[in-house]
Every structure is written in C-alpha cells, then in structure tokens.
C-alpha positions as CSV (number, residue, x, y, z in Angstrom):
1,M,73.9,-160.1,-106.1
2,R,75.2,-158.9,-109.4
3,K,72.4,-157.4,-110.7
4,I,71.8,-155.4,-107.6
5,I,76.0,-154.3,-108.2
6,L,74.6,-153.6,-112.1
7,L,72.0,-151.6,-110.8
8,L,73.7,-149.1,-108.2
9,S,76.4,-148.9,-110.8
10,L,74.3,-147.4,-113.4
11,L,72.0,-145.1,-111.0
12,A,75.3,-143.8,-109.3
13,L,75.8,-143.0,-113.3
14,G,74.1,-139.8,-112.7
15,F,77.0,-138.5,-109.8
16,Y,79.9,-139.1,-112.0
17,G,82.1,-135.9,-112.9
18,K,82.3,-135.3,-116.6
19,S,85.6,-137.1,-116.8
20,Q,83.2,-140.2,-117.1
21,E,80.7,-138.7,-119.5
22,R,82.0,-139.9,-122.8
23,D,80.9,-143.4,-124.4
24,S,83.1,-145.8,-124.2
25,I,83.2,-148.9,-127.3
26,F,85.4,-152.4,-126.2
27,L,86.5,-154.4,-129.9
28,F,87.0,-158.0,-129.7
29,N,90.4,-156.8,-131.4
30,G,91.3,-154.3,-128.2
31,Q,90.7,-151.5,-129.4
32,V,88.9,-149.1,-127.2
33,L,87.0,-145.6,-128.8
34,I,86.0,-142.8,-126.9
35,G,83.2,-140.6,-127.9
36,D,79.4,-140.2,-128.5
37,I,77.6,-142.4,-129.3
38,K,75.3,-141.3,-131.8
39,N,72.7,-144.7,-132.7
40,G,72.5,-147.6,-133.3
41,N,70.2,-149.5,-136.1
42,L,70.1,-152.4,-138.4
43,G,73.0,-153.8,-136.4
44,I,75.4,-151.3,-136.2
45,I,76.4,-148.5,-133.8
46,K,77.6,-144.8,-135.0
47,I,80.4,-143.1,-132.5
48,D,81.5,-140.3,-133.0
49,D,85.3,-141.0,-131.9
50,K,86.7,-138.3,-129.5
51,D,89.8,-138.5,-131.7
52,L,89.0,-140.2,-135.0
53,K,86.2,-139.4,-137.0
54,I,82.4,-140.8,-137.1
55,L,82.6,-144.7,-137.0
56,S,80.1,-147.9,-137.8
57,I,81.3,-150.7,-135.4
58,K,79.0,-153.3,-136.4
59,A,77.5,-154.9,-133.3
60,Y,79.3,-158.4,-133.1
61,K,82.7,-156.9,-133.3
62,I,81.6,-155.2,-130.0
63,K,82.3,-157.2,-126.8
64,H,81.4,-154.3,-124.0
65,V,79.7,-151.0,-124.3
66,T,79.5,-148.9,-122.0
67,T,77.9,-145.1,-121.8
68,G,78.2,-141.9,-119.5
69,P,74.9,-140.8,-117.1
70,H,72.5,-139.9,-120.2
71,L,69.9,-141.5,-121.0
72,F,69.4,-144.1,-124.4
73,R,66.1,-145.1,-125.6
74,I,66.0,-148.7,-126.6
75,E,64.2,-150.6,-128.8
76,T,65.0,-154.8,-128.6
77,T,64.0,-157.5,-131.2
78,D,60.7,-158.9,-128.7
79,K,59.7,-155.1,-129.6
80,H,59.9,-153.5,-125.4
81,V,61.5,-150.5,-125.3
82,I,63.5,-149.3,-122.6
83,Y,65.6,-145.8,-121.3
84,S,68.4,-146.1,-119.7
85,P,72.3,-145.6,-119.8
86,L,74.0,-148.7,-120.8
87,R,76.6,-150.5,-118.7
88,K,78.8,-153.4,-119.3
89,T,78.8,-156.8,-118.0
90,D,81.1,-159.3,-117.3
91,K,79.9,-161.6,-120.8
92,P,81.2,-159.9,-123.9
93,G,78.4,-159.0,-126.4
94,Q,75.8,-158.4,-123.6
95,V,75.3,-155.2,-122.0
96,A,73.7,-153.8,-118.4
97,V,70.3,-151.6,-118.9
98,V,67.9,-150.4,-116.1
99,D,64.0,-151.1,-117.1
100,G,62.1,-149.7,-114.3
101,S,63.9,-150.9,-111.0
102,S,65.5,-154.1,-112.1
103,V,69.0,-154.6,-114.0
104,V,68.1,-156.2,-117.6
105,I,70.7,-158.4,-119.9
106,L,70.6,-157.8,-123.5
107,N,72.6,-159.5,-126.3
108,L,73.6,-156.2,-128.3
109,T,73.0,-157.6,-131.5
110,D,69.1,-158.0,-129.8
111,I,69.0,-154.5,-129.6
112,A,67.1,-153.2,-133.6
113,L,67.5,-149.6,-132.2
114,L,69.3,-147.4,-130.5
115,S,68.9,-144.1,-130.3
116,P,70.5,-141.2,-127.2
117,V,67.8,-139.0,-125.2
118,Q,69.9,-135.6,-125.8
119,K,69.5,-132.3,-127.4
120,N,71.9,-131.9,-130.0
121,F,70.0,-132.2,-133.6
122,F,73.0,-132.9,-135.6
123,K,74.8,-135.9,-132.4
124,R,70.8,-137.1,-133.8
125,L,72.1,-137.4,-138.1
126,T,73.4,-139.7,-140.1
127,G,72.8,-141.0,-142.9
128,N,74.9,-141.2,-146.7
129,F,75.4,-139.5,-150.1
130,G,76.2,-141.4,-153.8
131,L,76.6,-140.5,-157.5
132,G,77.5,-142.1,-160.6
133,F,77.8,-141.3,-164.5
134,S,78.1,-143.2,-167.9
135,F,78.4,-142.4,-171.2
136,S,78.5,-144.0,-174.8
137,K,80.9,-142.2,-177.5
138,S,78.8,-144.5,-179.8
139,S,74.9,-142.4,-178.8
140,G,76.6,-139.4,-177.7
141,I,74.1,-140.0,-174.1
142,G,75.5,-139.0,-170.5
143,Q,73.9,-140.1,-167.8
144,L,73.8,-139.0,-164.3
145,N,72.5,-140.7,-161.0
146,S,72.5,-139.3,-157.6
147,N,70.9,-140.1,-154.0
148,A,70.8,-139.3,-150.6
149,N,69.2,-140.8,-147.0
150,V,68.9,-138.6,-143.9
151,Y,68.3,-140.3,-140.6
152,Y,67.3,-138.9,-137.7
153,T,65.5,-140.3,-134.3
154,Y,64.6,-138.4,-131.1
155,R,62.6,-140.7,-128.3
156,R,60.0,-142.1,-129.8
157,T,60.3,-140.3,-133.2
158,Q,61.5,-141.0,-136.3
159,Y,62.0,-139.2,-139.3
160,Q,64.2,-140.8,-143.0
161,L,64.5,-138.2,-145.5
162,T,65.9,-140.3,-149.2
163,A,66.5,-138.4,-152.2
164,N,67.3,-139.6,-155.6
165,M,67.4,-138.0,-159.2
166,L,68.0,-140.1,-163.4
167,A,69.2,-137.6,-165.5
168,S,69.9,-137.6,-169.3
169,I,72.6,-134.9,-171.0
170,D,73.6,-135.4,-174.9
171,T,75.5,-132.6,-176.2
172,S,72.3,-130.7,-176.6
173,S,70.4,-131.0,-173.7
174,F,69.8,-131.7,-170.3
175,S,66.9,-133.7,-168.8
176,R,65.3,-134.6,-165.1
177,D,63.9,-137.3,-166.5
178,N,63.1,-139.3,-162.8
179,E,63.9,-137.8,-159.3
180,N,61.7,-138.4,-155.8
181,I,62.1,-137.0,-152.5
182,Q,60.6,-138.3,-149.6
183,L,60.1,-137.4,-146.4
184,F,59.4,-140.3,-143.7
185,G,57.7,-140.3,-140.0
186,S,56.6,-142.1,-137.1
187,F,55.9,-141.5,-133.9
188,D,55.9,-145.1,-131.4
189,L,52.7,-145.9,-129.5
190,K,52.8,-149.3,-127.9
191,M,54.9,-151.3,-129.7
192,P,54.9,-152.6,-132.1
193,W,52.2,-150.0,-133.0
194,F,53.0,-145.9,-134.4
195,L,51.8,-143.3,-136.8
196,A,53.0,-142.4,-140.1
197,G,53.3,-139.5,-141.9
198,Q,54.9,-138.6,-145.2
199,L,55.7,-135.9,-147.7
200,L,56.8,-137.1,-151.6
201,Y,57.8,-134.6,-154.5
202,Q,58.2,-136.7,-158.0
203,R,59.2,-135.9,-161.5
204,N,58.6,-139.1,-164.1
205,L,58.3,-138.1,-167.8
206,Q,58.1,-142.0,-168.9
207,L,54.7,-141.5,-167.3
208,S,54.0,-138.2,-168.4
209,I,54.2,-136.6,-165.1
210,S,55.6,-133.5,-164.6
211,R,55.1,-133.4,-161.1
212,R,53.6,-135.0,-158.2
213,F,53.1,-133.6,-154.6
214,Q,51.8,-135.9,-152.3
215,E,50.7,-135.8,-148.6
216,M,49.9,-139.1,-146.4
217,L,48.7,-139.6,-143.0
218,G,48.3,-143.3,-141.3
219,A,49.9,-146.1,-138.7
220,G,52.0,-148.5,-138.6
221,N,53.2,-151.9,-137.9
222,K,56.3,-153.0,-136.9
223,L,56.1,-156.9,-137.5
224,V,59.4,-158.5,-137.7
225,L,62.4,-157.0,-135.7
226,K,64.8,-159.7,-135.9
227,N,69.3,-159.8,-135.2
228,N,69.9,-159.1,-138.6
229,W,65.9,-157.9,-140.8
230,Q,62.8,-155.9,-140.1
231,V,59.7,-155.2,-142.3
232,W,57.2,-152.2,-141.1
233,A,53.9,-152.4,-142.7
234,V,51.9,-148.6,-142.9
235,S,48.4,-147.3,-144.2
236,G,46.7,-144.3,-144.2
237,I,45.1,-142.2,-146.6
238,S,46.9,-139.9,-148.7
239,L,46.1,-136.9,-151.0
240,G,48.1,-135.7,-154.4
241,Q,48.3,-132.9,-156.6
242,E,50.0,-134.1,-160.3
243,R,50.9,-132.1,-163.0
244,S,50.9,-134.4,-166.5
245,T,53.4,-133.0,-169.4
246,E,51.3,-132.1,-171.5
247,G,50.2,-129.1,-168.2
248,T,47.0,-131.1,-166.9
249,D,46.5,-130.6,-163.4
250,A,44.8,-133.0,-161.1
251,V,43.6,-133.3,-157.6
252,T,43.9,-137.6,-156.3
253,L,42.6,-139.3,-152.8
254,E,44.4,-142.5,-152.2
255,M,44.9,-145.1,-150.3
256,P,48.6,-146.5,-149.7
257,Y,49.6,-149.9,-148.7
258,M,53.4,-149.7,-148.0
259,F,56.1,-152.8,-147.3
260,R,59.4,-151.8,-145.3
261,I,61.9,-154.2,-145.3
262,N,65.4,-154.0,-143.9
263,F,67.8,-157.2,-144.3
264,F,72.0,-157.0,-143.0
265,E,74.7,-159.5,-143.5
266,Y,78.3,-158.3,-142.1
267,R,80.0,-161.7,-140.9
268,K,80.5,-163.2,-144.5
269,F,79.2,-160.8,-146.9
270,N,79.3,-157.1,-145.6
271,M,75.9,-155.7,-146.9
272,Q,72.7,-154.2,-146.9
273,L,69.7,-154.5,-149.0
274,G,66.7,-152.5,-148.4
275,I,63.0,-152.8,-150.7
276,Y,60.7,-150.8,-150.4
277,Q,57.5,-151.4,-152.1
278,T,54.0,-149.0,-152.0
279,F,50.9,-150.0,-153.8
280,F,47.6,-147.1,-154.2
281,V,44.7,-147.6,-154.4
282,S,42.3,-144.7,-155.8
283,L,39.8,-143.3,-154.2
284,S,38.8,-140.0,-156.6
285,Q,39.3,-142.0,-159.5
286,W,37.6,-145.1,-159.4
287,G,39.9,-148.0,-160.5
288,R,43.0,-146.5,-161.0
289,V,45.8,-148.3,-158.7
290,R,49.7,-147.1,-159.0
291,Y,53.0,-148.9,-157.6
292,D,56.3,-147.6,-156.6
293,G,59.1,-150.0,-155.6
294,S,62.5,-150.2,-154.9
295,I,65.2,-152.5,-154.4
296,N,68.8,-151.1,-152.5
297,Y,71.5,-152.9,-151.7
298,S,74.9,-151.2,-150.6
299,H,78.1,-153.4,-150.1
300,E,81.5,-152.6,-148.3
301,L,84.1,-151.0,-150.0
302,I,85.9,-149.6,-148.1
303,H,85.4,-147.9,-144.4
304,N,81.8,-145.8,-144.8
305,F,82.7,-146.2,-148.6
306,Y,79.9,-148.5,-150.1
307,V,78.7,-149.7,-154.0
308,N,74.9,-149.2,-154.3
309,L,72.8,-150.9,-156.9
310,N,69.4,-149.5,-157.0
311,L,66.1,-151.0,-159.0
312,Y,63.2,-148.6,-159.0
313,S,60.2,-149.1,-160.9
314,N,56.6,-147.6,-161.3
315,Y,53.2,-148.7,-162.7
316,D,50.1,-146.7,-163.7
317,N,47.0,-148.0,-165.1
318,R,45.8,-144.7,-165.7
319,P,48.3,-142.3,-166.2
320,P,46.9,-138.4,-167.3
321,D,48.8,-139.0,-170.3
322,P,46.9,-142.4,-172.2
323,N,48.7,-142.3,-174.4
324,S,52.3,-142.5,-172.8
325,G,53.6,-146.2,-170.8
326,K,52.0,-147.4,-167.9
327,F,55.5,-148.7,-167.0
328,D,59.0,-147.6,-165.9
329,Y,61.4,-149.2,-163.9
330,G,65.6,-148.6,-164.3
331,I,69.0,-149.6,-162.4
332,S,71.3,-146.9,-161.4
333,L,74.6,-147.9,-159.7
334,S,77.0,-145.5,-157.4
335,V,79.6,-145.2,-154.8
336,N,78.5,-143.6,-151.8
337,Y,80.0,-141.9,-148.6
338,K,77.7,-142.9,-145.8
339,F,78.7,-140.4,-143.1
C-alpha cells in the first residue's frame, strides 16, 4: 500500500503548481536547502540554493530529497538507469523513484550519477579551477601551475574538459614547459557500455614535443560502480599530429588503453582521489609505445576551497628528438575553487 501511495504521489508531481517545482534537500542537522539540484556524482549532490549559492552536499549527510516534476537520469551502483523525479520516503537516507510502473526505493549512497533532464545549459555545468605559484630567490626561477576541470552531463551524454599548465619564469624569459587540454566525451549505450571520444592538445618540452593534437574514437566499460569508487576502461583508435621542438612534423596512428579511477572518502578524511592512466601502442611506428598518467588528490580546506596535489608522468620510448629525454614527471600544488 505504501508503494502505491508513493507511486501516485510521484505521478502527481507533474500537476503541481510552480510553488512545488523547486527541489529540496533535508539534512540530518535540520537544515533545509531549496533550489535546483544540478547533479550528483562521486558521493556529492550539488544544489543551487535560492537564498545562498551553489552548495556541494555529501550524500551521507542528507536525510531526505524531494524534487519537482522534472526528470532526473539516475545511474545506480548496480549499473541500472532510471528516469524519474525523486521523492522522500519514511526512512532517512533513502529516496523513492519510479521505474516503469513500479516504485523503487534507493539508498542515496547507492546513486552513482544523478543528472537533471532539463534544457538549461549552464545549470548542467560544474567544475573547479586552481592556481599555484612557487619562487626561489637563490635560483631566481619561479614556477606557475594552473588547472581547471569542467563537467557537463545531459541524459546519456557526459563531457569532461580538463586543462593544466606548468610554466617557468626567470628574470629574462617565460617558458611554457608542459601543457595539456583534453575534452573527453561519452555516450551511454546499454549499461555498462558506452561510446567514447577525445580531443587532446599537449606540449612537453622535456620530451621534445612543441605541440601535439590528437583525436580518439572508441568504446568503454564502467567496470566498477561502487558507493565510494568507480573504474572506467576505454580503448579505440587515435590519430595524432605532432611537431617536435626542432620543427619536424609527423602523423601518428595509435591504439590507446585508458583507465579512469575515482575514489572518495568524506566521513573521515574529506578527500577525493583521481587516477587517470593511458597507454599508447603505435600502429604507424612499429615498436613505439607511450604513456600519459596523472594522480590527483584533493582535500577540502573550507567550504568549496580545496588543496590540490597533482603528480603527472609521461613516457615515450621514441620521442621526436632521439637526443631528448624519454621520461618526464612533476608535482604541482595548488588551491582550487569548486563551482
């Protein structure tokens, strides 16, 4: 009987007036947030509160959630997809949704991805931006590092734009030592499979790369979707156009093997860990192999501000200039603001 009542109340949401169109999040501490839920991912639900600003709420702190008549795309940790509004239940930490003609009760911590099905482009954008700088008087050299991540989700499509730069500054010059800009997109097929594409720009003076453009098409699998970690694997074909620091141009055809791992823990350490590893096997230069990897650790200092530690590494057994190094790595520390 209770499920029938929940089903009727969910269906009735479409007939509510404008006063009922806002989403609400009820916290265990008694606070109520009213606004528009932007998305939910990696154990955090973001809401644009009508009286405050965009707030990131950890799922384990949420007692109840209820939304207006608009639909959400709900991806669960058991690799199931549901399109439904959300309705609060009698039990804290759970939510009721409609799957076909039946009501399903979900734990909030079992929702791997939550995205609103709405037309407003900017309401589907989230991300962060960070900046760091170091200087040594003895060497007279300063280092500037910056990074940015922007996420966009809509129905079965997800995009992630990442950018980072490491530059050196001395009394006479400014050197762009390492740059990466990457746009990664995915389109969900039948869970857990998806199509994937990527556009990439790179610059790495240590490996004699003045610039590299790369386009990739392929497919992937969401190997693991748990309530505190996720693992994606992607492979396909990539086409690259690279120019060495000596001015030599080359076109490359490679097969990439990508692994994207995300882990988060908010109850004790309030941290996020992202591990992105890609191995490239060349199809146009037999015997050439490359590797690009990064490990990113974020720890919240104060609300929406994080200290960010990033370790990157690159390897190329046949760099464009045979006299250059084959391996590059670095560590950057920055303060990030999440929006």
